[in-house]
Phi, psi and omega in degrees: 000014183301125177081359180283128180273122182234127175271129177247119179241106187208124183276349174271113185304315183297316180293317180301315180293321178297317178298314180301314181297314180300310184292323176297326180295341177261008175091004180286153175261121189254132169255126183105197009284148173236159189250357182223162176297321181299316178295320179296317181295328176296315179294321179297324180293335178277321180200126177284123182285164175282333180202163179223140172250116189236123171288133183291319180257115185256183183305141176070021179081005179293136174261150189272013181310305184298318179295316179299318177299316180297315178299319177300316179300326180276358180078022181266119177295138184244132170250118182269136172241142185206155174270358183259156181295327180211149176239142183278074178248143178292163180301139176082357181287330181225143178283338177202151174232115184249137180268140175283146357291139185290132175271118185308316182297322179293318179298313181295322178297317179296318180293321178297322177298317180297314181298318178296319179296317180296326181280354179083019181230000000 
C-alpha cells in the first residue's frame, strides 16, 4: 500500500487515529481523520484520494450519503464502516461495508482489492 492516498472520515477520534496509524504502518498516505463531510470535502479539494474509508454516521447525526455520492462521482472507491448491522446504500456505492469493531484483516483485504482495481489488475 506504499504511496496509496487514503481519506479517513471517522467521527470517533480514537478509531480515526487507530486507522491512521494502522494504514501508515503499511505505507499509505493518510488524509484525515476528519469527522464531517465538510471537512472531508475540503481535503478532497486539495487532493483526490485513491480510496476512502468513511464512517456512515458522522458528527452531529450527519449521514455520509452525500459524501459517498461525491466520492463515487470522482471515481474514488469507498469502504464504509458502521456500528449498525446494515446501512441503506444503493448497490455499487461502496466496495465494502465493514461493521465496527473493525477487523483489521477485513479492512486490509478490502483495501488490497481497491488498490489492485486501481492498478488495473
